[in-house]
N, C-alpha and C positions, 0 to 999 in steps of 0.2 A: 739613566732616565733622558728622556728626550728634552732638548732645551728650547723653552718657547721665549725666552728674554730677548730683549733688545740687545745687539751687540753693543760693547762698551764703546765710547768715543776712542777714534782711532787716527792715526795718522795715515798718510797716502797708501803706504804699503799694505797696512791692514784692509782698506777700503778698496785697494785693487782687488785683494785676495777674496773678498766676500761677493764680488761680481763674479757671475758664472762664465767661465770661458768658452766652453762648449755645452751644447745641448746632453743633457742626462737622459737614461733610459725610463725614468719616470715619466718625463715630458714628453717622451714618443708616445708612452702608454696615455697619458692626458690628452694627446691630439688625435689619437684613434676615434675619440669620441666626435670630433670634428667631422668624421669621415660622415658619421650618420646625420650631423647636423645638416650637413651639405644636401643630403639626399632628402631630407624633410623638408627644407626651403624648396628644394627642386619640386617638390611634390605640389607646393602651393602653385607654381607656376603652370606645371603640367595639367593640371585640373582647371586653371582657369587663365589661359594663355592670351590674356588682354592686357590692357593698359593697366585694370585696376589689380589684377593678379600680380602683374610684374612689379607695380608699386608696393603691394603687400610684401611680396618679396624682398625687395630691395630694403622696406622697413624694418622687418624682423632679423635679416642678415645684418643689417648695420648696428641693431641693438646688440644682437648675441656677438658679432665679431668684436664690439668692443670690449666687452668681457672677456672674451678668449684672449684677445691682444693684452688685456691687462694681466694675465697670468703670465704671458711669454716676458712681459716687463717686470713682473715680481720674481720669476726665477731668473731673470737677468741680473737682477739687484742681491740675489739672495739664492745661492746654489741650494739644491733641496736634498741636504745631506745628513738630516736627523730623521729619526723616526716619526716624531711628533709633527714634522714638517710634511712628511710623505703621506702620512694618514689624514693631514688635513687637506691636502691636494686630492687623494682618493675620494674623501667627502664632497669635494667640488667636482669632481668628475661624475660622481653619481647624480649630482645635482644637475650638473649641465646634461647629462644624458635624459632626465626626468623633462628638464626644459624642452628637448630637443622632440621628445613624444608630443609635447603639446603644440610642437610649431604648425602643423598644417591647419589648426582650428584656433590659431591664439586670437582671431580676430573675431572669434565665437566662443563656443561651448567651452574650451579649454583656456581660455584667456586668464582666468583666475589662477590655475595651476601654472600657467606660463609666468605669470608675475611672481609668484611665491618662489617658484625656484630660482627666478632671478634673484630676487632678495637674498635668498641664502647664498646665492654664489656671490654676490656683492660682498656681504659680510664676511664670507670666510677671507676673501681676498684681501679687504681692508685690514682686518685683525692681522693676517700674515705679515702685510706689508709695513704697517704699523710697529709690530714686533720686531720684524727681521730685516727691515729693508735699509736701517740708518736714519739716524736723527732727522736729516733734512728732509728726506723722503717720507718719512713719518709725519711729520707735521703737514706736508701738502696732502697727504693719503687722508687725513682727517676730514678735511674739505672734501677730495675727490670721493673719498667712501661713502661719506653723506649723502653727495648727489648720486651717487650709484643706488644706493638703497632708495632715495627718493623716485629714482626712475622705476625700480620694482614696484613701488608703491603705486605709481601712476599706471602701471599695467595691471596690477591688481584690479584697480578701480575700473579700467577699461573691461574687464570681464564680465562687468555688470551692466553696461551700457551698448548700445547698437546705434549704427547710422554714423553721422557726420562726426559725433562727439569721440567715437572709437577712434577715427583717424587722427583727430588732435591728441589722444591722448597717447597715441603712437609717436607723433611726430614732434609732439614738446621735448620728449628726452633728447633728441638732436641738438636742442639748444643747449642743455644741460652738458652735453658732451662738449660742445663748442666751449662754454665756459671752463669747463675743466681742462680741456686741453691748452686754452689760454693761460690758466694758472700755472700748469705742469711746465708751460714752454718758459717760464720766468726763473724756473731752477728749482733744484733739489733732487733732481734725478740725473744722473751721469750713464747713459746706457753704454754696456759694453759692445763692441762693434762686432766681436767674432759670434758670440751666441746670439746677439740681435740677428745678425744676417742668416746664420744658420738655422734658427727655429723659424724663420719666416719662409726661407727656401723650403722646408721640411712642408710645412702648411701648403705652400703653393702646391708640392709633389701630392699632397692630399686633393688639394681641388682639380689637378690635373688626372689624378685617379679616379675622382667620381665621373669625370667625362667619359672615361675609359670604361668604366662599370656601366654608364649609360647606353654605351654602345654595345658592351654584352648583353644587357638587360632586353634593350630593343632587339637584338638580333635572334635571340632565343625564344621569342613570341613568336616566330614564323619559320616556315619551313625552309630549311637550307636549300639553296640554288645559287646559281650563277650571279644573278643580280643582287642576292643578299650577300654573297661572299665580296663582290667588288664596293658595295655600300659600306661594309665593315673595313676592307683595307682603306678606303679613302678618308674614313672618319677617323681611324687609329693615325694615320700618317699625318690627318692635319692637327690632331691634339698633339702629336710628336713634334711637328713643327713650331706650335706655340711655345712649347716646353723648351727647345732650342732657342727662340726668342728670348727667354728669360734666363737660360743658365749658359749661355755664350759667352761666358766669362765676366757676367755683368755680377754674379753672387762674390766673385775674387775681387773685383775693383770696387764693390759697394764697402766691403769690410774695410778697403784702404782709404776711401773717401769719408768713412764714417770717422776711423780713426784722425782723419787730418781736420774735420770740422772743428772749431772752437769749442771749448767745454760749453760757454754761456749759450751757444746756439744750437748744442748737441740735441737736446730733448725735444726743442721745436721741430728740428728737420727730420728726426726718427719719428714724432708723431705723423709729419705730413707724409713719410714715404712709407712707413710700415702699417700705419693706420689706414689711413684715408685712400694712397694710391693703390695698396695692395687690397682694401676694399673693393675698388672697381676693377681691377683684375680678377678678384674672386668672384665678383657677381656676374662678370663677364662670362667666364667659364662655366657657372651654374646655368645661364641662360642658354649656352651652347649645349649643355648637356640636357637641359629641358626640351631643346629642338630636336636633338638626337633622337628622342623617343619615336617621333613620328617618321625618320627618315625610312625605316625598314618596313613600311605598311606594303610598299612597291618602291625600290630605288629608282627606278626607271620611269615612274610615274611623276607629273607634278606634285610638288607638296604642296599641303595646305599652308595657306598664307601667314598663319600664326607661327608655324613651325618655321617657315622660311625666314622670317624676322628675327626670330629667337635666334637661330643658327648665325644668322649674318650681324645681327645687332650684337650677339655676344662675343663675337670675335672682334668687332670693331670696338666694345668697350674695352676688351682686353688690351686691345694695341694702343688705346688712347692712353689706358691707365698705366701701361708699360712705360709709354713715351714720357708720361709726366714722371714717373718714378725716376727714370733715366735723366731726366733734365734736373730734379731736385738733388741728386747725388752726383750730377756731371760725369754719368757713367758711358756717355757714347752719343753719338748723332741721334734725334728724335724727328727729325723731319721725315724721313722716310716712314716711319711708324705712323705719324699724324697724317700723311698724304693716303697710306693703307688702311687707316680706319673707314672713311666714308666709303672707300673700293669696297671694303669687306661688306659693309651694310647693303650695298648696292647689289651684291650677289643674291640677293634675295629673291631679286627678279628673275635670276638664272633658275632658282629652285621651283619659283612658281609659273613661269611661263615655259620651261624646257622639261627639267626632270630633277628629282631630288638628288640623285648622285653627281649630278654635275655641279651643284653647289658647292660641297665640300672639296670638289676637283677644283673649281674656279677660287676658292678660298685658300687651298693649299699653294695655287700657283702664286697669289699675292703674297702669302708670307714668304714663301722661299724666295721670291723676287727681293722683299726686305732683308731678308739674312744675305743674299748674294752681293747686293749693293753695298750693305754696309760692311760686310767681311773684304769687298775690294777697297773700300776707304778708308779701312781701319787704320788708325794713328799708331805710330810705333810707341807713343806715350800711353797708350792703353791696350796693355799686351793680353794676350789669351792666358788661360790658367797655364798651359803646357809651357808659356814664356816666362812666367812669373817666376822671380827667384825663390830659390829655396828658402 
């Protein structure tokens, strides 16, 4: 019979055993829904590539990412090793999928469905955390979980209104998230470093994958020719360079840095690094994916301004978020990435004034230059993965 009860009060050894050390296969299955979620958020921006569309996409992603990340924290605190736990995660996965179906018109006709599915996800998460996450975390989750359900209620109400009030009802939850984060940072959680870093690295792989899928989808809609092949290769090379920025040893160093953070500060650091700064990186990749949809109409013709700014702005946001993440965990130099971010945004003029294919080429040059400079200046105290002790 599956066990749903709260773990008995225990000492440090039992507490360590309850925290997941590595990502489980059911978590990988759970995260596959995030692939679909990203594509649905990208649809908002693709169909409305203006400031309002980008803002809608940002709000929706921030709301959904809060709960996705909440489940990463749940499985960090209690490994999904019982039948009942796994069934509940599958139920939450189904609710997330329904929520994703409602995303493109969450500000309109599917707003109620979006809000109801959000409530279901929040209830499942809170119930599991209170039952399995430990006494201190469970007490915090009573308040945080109630706040998350209230967010869902606000989203349901937004489904019945239109205009400025709709925007208010989608923005107020961000204040509730801030209050929840400040409460959580006071203690009650003790995130396990290896699981936290690995799980978010896998979610970043999904975000990179969405960009690659956008390249493929955009390319298949047009006749194969030399210009299409050049544009495809350049786009894939750019996404690969951005992947390199994240996985060039930062994942190994992040685990060590998280382990070195004092327990009293670890929750606050994890919220900043893995919710907020990863949100910025993921949204940057999503904007890039949305902009790449327009690249393949004619890679050697000037881009539509909206697509060019999505591509340049997406890479700029990714680099800025990555620099902030590096700074929070002291993973390495951040100045080069902060300098590269506005340069990346400025490449929009290349795509608009010259040709679409030249913009990913210019962005690739910027990102490669960052990697070359940083590797040349790498400190011996920050080893590569291959240099790390076994």
